[in-house]
C-alpha positions, -999 to +999 in steps of 0.1 A: -001+000-001+012+036-005-001+064+005-022+092-024-026+122-026-064+140-026-057+165-048-049+140-073-075+112-063-099+099-096-133+110-102-134+072-099-111+071-067-132+100-053-166+079-059-150+049-037-145+068-008-178+095-007-201+072-022-193+038+003-219+009-012-230-011+014-241-039-011-280-029+005-294-034-030-282-066-042-295-086-011-329-068-015-346-098-034-330-120-010-342-109+020-376-102+005-381-139-004-370-151+032-392-122+050-423-137+032-413-174+047-412-164+075-447-140+079-460-174+061-444-206+081-438-185+116-415-206+141-410-238+110-393-210+088-372-200+111-359-230+124-352-245+081-337-213+077-314-214+110-307-249+093-297-236+058-276-201+069-264-210+108-262-245+098-279-250+135-310-271+142-329-253+166-351-269+195-362-236+217-362-203+198-365-184+235-339-190+249-346-157+277-337-185+306-306-194+295-295-156+301-294-157+339-278-188+341-255-177+315-250-146+339-241-167+371-213-192+345-192-165+329-155-153+345-159-132+373-140-109+352-161-111+320-192-101+348-174-072+361-166-059+321-200-061+314-214-045+346-189-017+340-196-009+308-234-010+311-231+009+339-209+038+319-238+033+289-268+038+314-250+068+332-243+084+296-280+078+285-302+088+314-289+124+301-305+122+274-339+115+286-362+141+277-388+158+300-422+167+294-428+208+291-455+233+292-452+271+292-476+297+285-473+316+252-491+352+258-522+337+266-519+303+247-511+271+270-486+249+248-464+219+257-447+182+246-448+148+262-429+123+256-437+082+261-419+055+254-428+028+224-439-006+243-420-031+221-385-033+204-364-058+187-329-054+193-306-071+165-271-086+177-246-101+152-232-131+157-215-151+127-180-146+123-175-130+156-204-120+187-212-087+197-228-088+234-216-051+234-239-044+211-267-055+233-261-034+258-261-007+232-293-016+221-312-028+250-304+000+277-312+029+260-345+012+252-351+003+289-342+037+298-364+057+273-393+035+295-398+008+270-416-021+288-407-052+260-372-053+244-368-085+230-328-099+216-324-117+188-292-132+179-283-158+155-283-196+169-252-218+182-250-247+198-242-236+226-254-204+224-225-175+234-227-170+272-211-137+273-239-123+248-264-139+273-253-127+302-249-092+286-286-094+280-293-099+312-273-073+329-288-049+300-327-060+315-339-072+279-379-093+286-366-119+260-339-133+237-342-150+207-319-174+190-331-159+159-306-142+130-300-129+097-332-114+076-353-139+091-349-128+126-360-092+114-390-106+098-400-126+132-394-090+150-417-073+126-440-091+123-442-121+147-443-160+150-462-182+172-430-175+197-417-147+185-436-112+198-440-084+172-424-050+179-431-015+166-388-003+161-365-026+149-328-016+160-290-026+158-262-035+133-259-063+111-243-079+080-259-067+043-287-091+049-299-082+079-294-046+068-315-055+033-349-069+062-347-038+073-352-015+044-379-047+033-399-042+071-399-005+070-430+012+071-443-019+089-424-013+118-395+020+128-358+013+123-331+029+128-312+032+099-293+017+078-261+008+085-232-008+063-199-020+072-178-005+098-153+026+090-134+049+104-110+083+092-083+097+116-078+129+109-036+137+121-009+161+117+033+153+125+024+155+159+003+116+158+015+086+171+019+065+137+018+034+158-015+046+173-029+058+145-019+023+123-036+004+156-073+023+148-068+016+117-064-020+121-094-023+143-118-014+124-105-036+095-109-066+114-147-063+118-157-068+077-133-070+051-156-046+033-146-018+062-135+012+052-103+026+073-087+057+062-061+081+077-054+114+068-026+136+073-010+169+060+026+153+071+045+135+042+065+120+072+032+105+089+022+095+063+050+066+056+052+060+090+015+049+093+017+028+064+052+010+080+031+007+113+002-012+095+031-037+077+041-042+111+011-044+132-014-069+109+005-098+103+002-104+143-035-100+146-060-129+148-083-117+121-053-109+093-069-120+066-097-101+071-077-070+080-055-068+047-086-078+029-106-046+047-071-025+041-069-037+003-108-023+006-109+007-027-125+033+000-093+023+025-059+039+022-035+067+040-042+097+018-021+128+022-034+164+024-021+198+013-031+213+048-047+211+075-080+226+060-079+199+033-080+175+057-111+192+074-129+193+040-119+162+031-135+151+068-163+165+063-174+153+029-166+116+045-188+118+072-173+091+092-192+070+112-159+072+137-143+101+135-109+102+152-088+134+159-048+132+166-037+161+161-021+191+186-051+217+179-080+190+182-107+212+192-103+236+167-104+212+138-139+195+153-152+227+153-150+228+115-163+190+117-201+192+118-208+156+100-196+127+122-212+096+141-191+098+170-158+116+175-129+103+195-103+131+206-066+125+213-043+094+218-058+081+244-092+081+229-091+050+207-125+044+189-122+009+207-137+026+236-163+040+228-175+005+210-175-007+246-172+010+271-169+049+276-209+049+277-218+067+237-234+045+219-215+025+191-246+015+165-237+043+143-245+058+106-221+049+083-218+055+041-220+098+048-253+093+060-240+112+092-247+138+073-283+133+076-287+117+113-269+113+147-262+075+161-286+054+187-298+067+217-326+071+242-345+099+209-350+067+192-374+048+217-394+080+222-426+096+209-435+128+211-468+144+215-474+183+217-501+197+239-524+227+242-550+247+258-567+282+249-595+298+265-618+318+250-598+352+252-566+338+231-591+315+204-606+345+196-572+368+191-572+341+169-597+337+156-589+362+121-557+346+113-571+310+115-605+322+092-583+340+068-557+314+062-581+284+060-601+304+034-573+308+013-567+270+017-601+263+007-609+246+037-641+265+047-653+241+074-619+249+091-629+282+093-666+274+105-657+252+140-638+282+148-667+309+141-692+288+158-673+290+195-684+331+188-723+323+182 
């Protein structure tokens, strides 16, 4: 791998960086067929699809009772780590709970109130790696919001991953289902004999899970359509190239399609990052996945002509994870509006947010951080506006209301006001 100059990127190279394809469209047809089977055949389809895609013969689809046992049986060190991470996640998300309010605006009493959704599904990936951290990130904000029934769906295994189950117990999940992939999304959306349908589905997953979320959106709410993991590190000559490389590798090990990018304005730093990547990759357990991700056309080390050019690149890139390892990190951050989560300084690796600092790791990818943020308590509440007008306050507004209603051709709207003063 060699570094490239941002100013010399070809149109195709720029497309690869700024229009990252999650592969969702290619999986939509398969996902739709799977969802149709689940809707028509229920639990039978879930068991058959688990045998086909997960190579697991599933007995009980609901494994909630295993969670408490798993929490008691896993190593004390792991239990303590789950508990500390959960405590930090709770503390951060409790700050997000919105308060009902009612105020007077002149002679009008107006307000807003917030109520939780009733049933939510959290998808926790499995397959090449299990993600108990995703259970914490999905379940805890929902429970803090006040959601009564929070279900976790995670791919089946024999045996089920005990750490994932322990995390679900710690987070307070109300039901846990051994079902994964697009079929899990279909089951959560429409229900089966065992799986209770929900009103919203959140959590990361592979392209089939994401395609399934796209298929059911409208019948249920979803968080967003997320693609493979991505990180952008903006760094200057003060950055430690070894740490920059380690952050790139950490995200690269998620998925061969992960996008990992470092941008610097210093030639020597760019060269040193490349050397550090070569030194570190071979020693990683998932080195084959990492090598594929580093070879991804949306990955690389880029040289900017200035930190201003690096900032412009970062804003256009709108990274899921943005790491700023530079002397003036705060001023740089002030110039970047679009990022899922930001990590400042050399001692704030993305892994901290992935697991235990308290922020949520379910984040927008593929540039969608330009339009919305990551998972939060807000995702699990709905708002209702409330108003009360006295006769006098309505009388003061009556001419404005009737004029606008009649201008829109809605005469009955105007009449509903006039009748109150006859």
